[in-house]
C-alpha positions in Angstrom: 23.5 6.9 24.6 19.7 6.6 23.7 18.5 8.5 26.8 17.9 12.1 26.4 15.9 15.0 28.0 13.1 16.7 26.3 10.3 19.1 27.0 7.1 17.4 28.2 5.1 19.4 25.6 7.4 17.7 23.0 6.3 14.2 23.9 4.5 11.9 21.3 2.7 8.7 21.5 5.2 5.8 21.3 7.9 7.5 23.4 9.2 5.7 26.4 9.6 7.7 29.6 12.5 6.6 31.8 12.0 9.2 34.4 10.9 12.8 35.0 13.3 15.7 35.6 15.1 16.3 38.8 12.6 19.0 40.0 9.8 16.3 40.1 11.7 13.4 41.8 9.1 13.4 44.6 6.4 12.1 42.2 5.3 8.5 42.5 6.8 5.6 40.5 3.8 5.6 38.1 5.5 8.6 36.4 8.5 6.6 35.4 9.5 3.7 33.0 6.3 3.7 30.8 5.2 4.2 27.2 3.3 7.3 26.2 0.1 5.6 24.8 -1.9 8.7 23.8 -2.4 12.4 24.4 -4.0 11.7 27.7 -0.8 10.4 29.0 1.0 13.7 28.0 -1.8 15.8 29.5 -1.4 13.9 32.8 2.3 14.8 33.0 1.6 18.4 32.1 -1.2 18.7 34.7 1.3 17.4 37.2 3.4 20.4 36.3 6.3 18.2 34.9 8.1 20.5 32.4 10.6 18.0 31.2 11.3 14.2 31.1 14.0 11.8 30.1 13.1 9.3 27.2 14.9 6.2 26.0 14.9 6.3 22.2 16.0 2.7 22.0 12.8 1.6 23.8 10.4 4.0 22.2 9.4 4.7 18.7 8.0 8.2 17.7 4.6 7.9 16.0 5.0 4.1 16.1 3.3 2.3 13.4 2.2 5.4 11.7 2.3 5.4 7.9 1.3 7.9 5.3 -1.7 6.0 4.1 -2.6 2.8 2.3 0.2 0.9 0.6 1.4 2.3 -2.8 0.0 -0.8 -4.5 -3.5 -0.2 -3.1 -3.4 3.5 -3.9 -2.4 2.7 -7.4 -5.1 0.0 -7.8 -7.7 2.2 -6.3 -7.4 4.6 -9.2 -7.9 1.8 -11.6 -10.8 0.4 -9.6 -12.6 3.6 -9.8 -12.5 3.6 -13.5 -13.6 -0.1 -13.5 -16.4 0.9 -11.3 -17.7 3.7 -13.6 -17.4 1.5 -16.6 -19.4 -1.2 -14.8 -22.1 1.1 -13.6 -22.4 2.6 -17.1 -22.8 -0.7 -18.7 -25.3 -2.0 -16.1 -27.2 1.3 -16.6 -27.3 0.6 -20.4 -28.6 -3.0 -19.7 -31.4 -1.6 -17.5 -32.4 0.9 -20.2 -32.5 -1.9 -22.9 -34.6 -3.9 -20.6 -37.0 -1.0 -20.3 -37.2 -0.8 -24.1 -37.6 -4.5 -24.4 -34.3 -4.9 -26.3 -32.0 -7.9 -26.0 -28.6 -7.6 -24.4 -25.6 -8.9 -26.2 -23.0 -10.8 -24.1 -20.2 -8.8 -25.7 -21.4 -5.8 -23.7 -20.7 -7.6 -20.5 -17.5 -9.5 -21.0 -15.1 -6.6 -21.0 -16.4 -5.4 -17.7 -16.1 -8.9 -16.2 -12.5 -9.2 -17.5 -11.4 -5.8 -16.1 -13.0 -6.7 -12.7 -11.2 -9.9 -12.7 -7.9 -8.3 -13.5 -8.2 -5.6 -10.8 -9.0 -8.2 -8.2 -6.1 -10.3 -9.2 -3.7 -7.3 -8.9 -5.2 -6.2 -5.5 -8.6 -7.4 -4.3 -8.9 -4.6 -1.7 -9.3 -1.8 -4.1 -12.7 -2.8 -5.6 -13.8 -4.2 -2.1 -13.1 -0.7 -0.7 -15.3 0.9 -3.2 -18.1 -1.6 -2.7 -18.3 -0.7 1.0 -18.4 3.1 0.6 -21.5 5.0 1.1 -23.9 5.2 -1.8 -25.6 8.3 -3.1 -28.5 7.2 -5.4 -28.2 4.7 -8.2 -28.9 1.8 -5.7 -29.3 -0.9 -8.2 -26.2 0.1 -10.1 -24.1 0.3 -7.0 -25.4 -3.0 -5.7 -24.8 -4.9 -8.9 -21.2 -3.6 -9.1 -20.6 -4.7 -5.6 -22.0 -8.1 -6.1 -20.0 -8.5 -9.3 -16.8 -7.6 -7.5 -17.4 -9.7 -4.3 -18.8 -12.7 -6.2 -15.8 -12.6 -8.6 -13.4 -12.5 -5.6 -15.1 -15.4 -3.8 -15.3 -17.6 -6.9 -11.6 -16.9 -7.6 -10.7 -17.9 -4.0 -12.7 -21.1 -4.5 -10.5 -21.9 -7.5 -13.3 -21.7 -10.2 -12.0 -21.5 -13.8 -12.0 -18.2 -15.5 -14.7 -19.5 -17.8 -17.0 -20.1 -14.8 -16.1 -16.8 -13.2 -17.1 -15.1 -16.4 -20.4 -16.7 -16.5 -20.9 -15.7 -12.8 -19.8 -12.1 -13.7 -22.2 -11.8 -16.6 -25.0 -13.0 -14.4 -24.1 -10.6 -11.6 -24.4 -7.7 -14.1 -27.9 -8.8 -15.1 -29.5 -10.7 -12.3 -31.4 -7.8 -10.9 -32.6 -6.5 -14.2 -36.2 -7.7 -13.4 -36.4 -4.9 -10.9 -37.1 -2.4 -13.8 -40.7 -4.0 -13.8 -41.1 -3.5 -10.1 -42.3 -0.5 -7.9 -39.2 1.7 -7.4 -39.8 2.3 -3.7 -39.3 -1.4 -2.9 -35.6 -1.5 -3.8 -34.5 1.1 -1.4 -36.7 -0.1 1.4 -34.7 -0.6 4.6 -37.4 -2.3 6.7 -39.0 -5.8 6.3 -41.3 -6.2 3.4 -45.1 -6.6 4.1 -46.7 -9.9 3.0 -48.1 -8.1 -0.1 -44.7 -6.5 -1.0 -43.0 -9.9 -0.7 -45.3 -11.3 -3.2 -44.2 -8.7 -5.6 -40.5 -9.0 -4.7 -40.6 -12.7 -5.3 -41.5 -12.0 -8.9 -38.3 -10.2 -9.9 -36.1 -13.3 -10.6 -38.7 -14.5 -13.0 -38.8 -11.1 -14.7 -35.0 -11.1 -14.9 -35.2 -14.6 -16.5 -37.7 -13.4 -19.1 -35.7 -10.4 -20.0 -32.4 -12.3 -20.3 -34.0 -15.1 -22.4 -34.4 -12.5 -25.2 -30.6 -12.3 -25.6 -29.7 -15.2 -28.0 -26.0 -15.3 -27.1 -26.3 -15.4 -23.4 -25.1 -18.9 -22.2 -27.9 -21.0 -20.5 -25.9 -21.3 -17.4 -26.0 -17.5 -17.0 -29.7 -17.5 -17.2 -29.9 -20.4 -14.6 -27.8 -18.3 -12.2 -30.1 -15.4 -12.7 -33.2 -17.6 -12.2 -31.8 -19.2 -8.9 -30.0 -16.3 -7.3 -32.6 -16.2 -4.3 -32.8 -19.9 -3.7 -31.5 -21.2 -0.3 -30.2 -24.7 0.4 -33.1 -25.5 3.0 -35.8 -24.6 0.4 -36.7 -21.2 2.0 -35.7 -19.2 -1.0 -37.7 -18.2 -4.0 -39.2 -18.3 -6.5 -39.1 -22.1 -6.8 -38.1 -23.3 -3.2 -35.2 -25.3 -4.5 -33.0 -27.3 -2.3 -29.4 -28.4 -2.0 -28.0 -29.8 -5.3 -31.1 -28.5 -7.2 -29.3 -25.1 -7.1 -26.4 -24.1 -9.2 -23.1 -23.7 -7.2 -22.4 -20.3 -9.0 -26.1 -19.1 -8.2 -25.5 -20.0 -4.6 -22.4 -17.8 -4.5 -24.4 -14.9 -6.1 -27.2 -15.5 -3.5 -24.8 -15.2 -0.5 -22.9 -12.1 -1.6 -26.2 -10.5 -2.7 -27.4 -11.1 0.8 -24.3 -9.6 2.4 -24.4 -6.4 0.3 -28.1 -5.9 0.9 -27.5 -6.2 4.6 -24.5 -3.9 4.7 -26.2 -1.2 2.8 -29.6 -1.6 4.2 -32.0 -1.9 1.3 -34.2 -4.6 -0.3 -36.0 -5.2 3.0 -32.9 -5.3 5.2 -32.0 -2.9 7.9 -28.5 -1.7 7.6 -25.7 -3.6 9.4 -22.0 -3.3 10.0 -19.9 -5.6 7.8 -19.0 -7.6 10.8 -22.6 -8.0 11.9 -23.6 -9.0 8.4 -21.0 -11.8 8.3 -22.3 -13.1 11.7 -25.8 -13.4 10.1 -24.4 -15.4 7.3 -22.4 -17.6 9.6 -25.6 -18.4 11.5 -27.4 -19.1 8.3 -24.7 -21.5 7.4 -25.1 -23.2 10.8 -28.9 -23.5 10.1 -28.3 -25.1 6.7 -29.6 -22.2 4.8 -26.3 -21.4 3.0 -23.1 -23.4 2.3 -20.4 -22.9 4.9 -17.9 -23.6 2.1 -18.7 -20.2 0.8 -18.4 -18.5 4.2 -14.8 -19.4 4.7 -13.5 -17.7 1.5 -15.9 -14.8 2.0 -14.4 -14.1 5.4 -10.9 -14.6 3.9 -11.7 -12.0 1.2 -13.4 -9.5 3.5 -11.1 -10.0 6.5 -11.8 -10.2 10.2 -12.4 -6.5 10.1 -13.8 -5.8 6.7 -12.8 -2.6 5.0 -14.6 0.6 6.2 -15.4 -1.2 9.5 -15.6 1.4 12.3 -13.5 0.1 15.3 -12.5 1.2 18.8 -8.9 0.7 19.9 -7.6 -0.2 23.4 -6.5 3.4 23.7 -10.1 4.7 23.5 -9.4 6.1 20.1 -11.8 5.4 17.2 -11.2 4.9 13.6 -12.0 3.1 10.3 -10.2 0.1 8.7 -8.6 1.3 5.4 -6.5 -1.7 4.5 -6.4 -5.3 5.5 -3.4 -7.5 6.5 -3.5 -10.8 5.0 -0.5 -12.0 7.1 -2.0 -10.7 10.4 -5.8 -10.3 9.8 -6.5 -8.9 13.3 -4.0 -6.0 12.7 -5.2 -4.0 9.8 -4.3 -0.4 8.8 -6.6 2.0 10.7 -7.4 5.6 10.1 -7.9 7.1 13.5 -10.3 10.0 13.4 -11.5 10.2 17.1 -9.3 10.7 20.2 -9.7 8.8 23.5 -12.5 11.4 24.4 -14.4 10.7 21.2 -13.5 14.1 19.9 -12.8 14.4 16.1 -9.1 14.8 15.3 -8.3 17.8 13.1 -5.7 15.6 11.4 -6.4 11.8 11.3 -3.7 9.4 12.3 -3.0 6.5 10.0 -1.6 3.4 11.8 -0.5 0.1 10.5 -1.3 -2.0 13.6 1.0 -4.9 12.4 4.1 -2.7 12.2 4.1 -1.5 15.9 7.0 -2.3 18.0 6.3 -0.6 21.4 5.1 -2.7 24.4 1.8 -0.7 24.6 0.8 -1.1 21.0 -2.6 -0.2 19.8 -4.9 -2.9 19.0 -8.6 -3.2 18.0 -10.8 -3.7 20.9 -14.2 -4.0 19.2 -16.5 -3.0 16.2 -18.5 0.1 16.5 -22.1 0.2 15.1 -22.3 3.6 13.7 -26.0 3.8 13.9 -26.1 2.8 17.5 -23.2 5.1 18.5 -24.5 8.1 16.7 -21.3 8.3 14.6 -21.3 8.8 10.9 -18.3 6.9 9.6 -18.7 8.4 6.1 -18.6 12.0 7.3 -15.6 11.9 9.7 -14.2 8.5 9.3 -14.4 8.7 5.5 -11.7 7.7 3.0 -10.4 11.0 1.5 -10.4 11.1 -2.3 -6.8 11.9 -2.3 -5.7 8.8 -0.3 
């Protein structure tokens, strides 16, 4: 028989209460035949002085949907991805130093990193994308270039570009912002709209990048073209040459879109910080206005997910957490690390739930995206990914 009696204090979310104990039979029907959704339900029973209840183990599942953490495959690839990230940032840093010293960069410096990035994304594209969404501490240009390299590679791969073309795009992604070494340092990290005077300066950096990369004799011409055109928009509102439509390299346009996304999410280069979901909405609006190609938005959303990694979310239970793993088969049901209870109080021990694997009737589901800045919540302090996960 699946029905058994337990103490009310032993109840856990996911359990199904058939009825309360005999000494509480005078209580209303609302105290019978329901799932325990959260700790508030348990507190309600305790407040009603109910000491024990009968639960049906066949209808309830203790800690339903709870898993130990991200999948073993993602955990394994995260360790590799961190090594790729460090290698990429180290290489990009060397490229910047060589640019400052007016030295040419050899293509063979770049191709190993592009290859390792592509291989990691092929095994599990969520690992590098997790790292690109994490909070940055200094080294803005290095982190930005690595993120754009990762996302541009993932999008181009989704669009079925050949590896040869992806390699060209990857090389450009590692060098496209090298022109910033000739710009005032404060402009890079600015999270507010540029003034007209500042914009004139900013619009020069693609030209500086092109001048620097042209000194490298073995860099393919297509790489230099991508770098030159990475801020051009389809409607002619980009810079430095206000190109339109087919005048712009398809690979340069991919770089433009992912660069735009990353700058918005992390709040620099003249953009105020936005949530990943809000940044995607801006890009979608831009595609509707003819500024960017909608054909890039579709694979970009597929790569990032309906709820991009590290998105702060609120559940129907009132709990709050952060998305730590996407679910390709069920995009609206990612794995969430719950760090706040229904009263918005930090949990001493976060709960990790795979929303797609819940079986109870009153399953948790995402109710909406939280804007950390507007809510006054720091998702990288409490809703952070632990190093050990």
